[in-house]
C-alpha positions in Angstrom: 1.9 9.7 -58.9 -0.9 7.0 -59.3 1.4 4.6 -57.2 2.1 7.2 -54.7 -1.3 8.2 -53.7 -2.3 4.6 -52.2 0.9 4.4 -50.3 0.6 7.9 -48.9 -1.7 7.0 -45.9 0.0 3.8 -44.8 3.5 5.7 -45.2 2.1 8.3 -42.7 0.7 5.9 -40.2 4.0 4.0 -40.2 5.9 7.1 -39.6 3.5 8.4 -36.7 3.7 4.9 -35.1 7.6 4.9 -35.0 7.5 8.5 -33.5 5.0 7.4 -31.0 7.2 4.3 -29.9 10.3 6.7 -29.8 8.6 9.0 -27.5 6.5 6.8 -25.3 7.8 6.6 -21.6 8.6 3.3 -20.2 6.6 2.8 -17.0 7.9 -0.6 -16.1 9.3 -1.0 -12.7 12.8 -2.2 -13.4 14.9 -0.9 -10.4 15.2 -2.8 -7.1 13.9 0.0 -5.0 11.0 0.2 -7.3 10.2 -3.4 -7.2 10.6 -3.4 -3.3 8.3 -0.4 -3.1 5.7 -2.0 -5.5 5.4 -5.2 -3.2 5.2 -2.9 0.0 2.4 -1.1 -1.5 0.5 -4.1 -2.5 1.0 -5.5 1.0 -0.1 -2.2 2.8 -3.2 -2.1 0.5 -4.2 -5.8 1.0 -7.5 -6.2 2.9 -7.4 -2.7 3.8 -10.2 -0.8 1.8 -9.6 2.6 3.7 -6.0 2.8 2.1 -6.2 4.9 -0.9 -2.7 5.3 -2.1 0.7 4.3 -1.2 3.8 6.0 -2.7 6.9 7.8 -2.2 6.6 11.3 -0.9 9.5 13.6 -0.3 12.5 11.4 -0.9 13.7 7.9 -1.4 13.4 7.4 2.5 10.0 8.5 2.8 6.8 6.4 2.4 3.4 8.1 2.2 0.2 6.2 2.9 -2.9 8.2 2.1 -6.1 6.8 3.8 -9.7 7.6 4.4 -10.3 9.5 7.4 -11.8 6.2 9.3 -12.8 6.1 12.8 -11.7 3.3 15.0 -8.3 2.8 13.5 -5.2 3.0 15.5 -3.0 5.0 13.1 0.2 4.6 15.3 -0.2 0.8 15.0 -1.0 1.0 11.3 2.2 3.0 10.9 4.2 0.4 12.9 2.6 -2.4 10.5 3.9 -0.4 7.4 7.4 -0.1 9.1 7.5 -3.9 9.7 6.5 -4.4 6.0 9.1 -2.0 4.7 11.8 -3.5 6.8 10.7 -7.2 5.8 11.2 -6.1 2.3 14.7 -4.6 2.9 14.1 -0.8 3.1 15.5 0.3 6.3 15.4 3.9 7.9 12.0 4.7 6.3 9.8 7.5 7.5 6.1 6.8 7.3 3.6 9.5 6.9 -0.1 8.4 7.3 -2.2 11.3 5.8 -5.8 11.7 5.1 -7.3 14.3 2.7 -10.4 16.3 3.3 -12.2 19.5 2.2 -9.7 21.9 3.9 -6.4 20.0 3.2 -4.4 17.1 4.3 -4.4 15.8 7.8 -1.3 14.0 9.1 -2.3 11.3 11.4 1.1 9.9 12.1 4.6 10.4 11.4 6.9 7.5 12.2 10.5 6.8 11.8 11.2 3.0 11.0 14.2 1.3 12.5 
């Protein structure tokens, strides 16, 4: 029993660390679509501090771009830019939603079907 007491805490810690590793979710981006979309999201956000978030929305062919409701931005032209970026990365036939959130809900600025 004297030998067991000092080993009890390390044994419990090892057991819980194995349980943590077995149940933790792998968040790495391994699929081609995920990698392409990650590059698209980085490029859309680049130099545009008013872009808050870029992600998939309804399905695999939908891109939602959440923006700050900023004046002076041509949202239709911005949606064209997102389409060009997606097409250049190999994602064809995407639907781009440019959305802004406010106190009353979500405002849809543009819905654009990419070629």
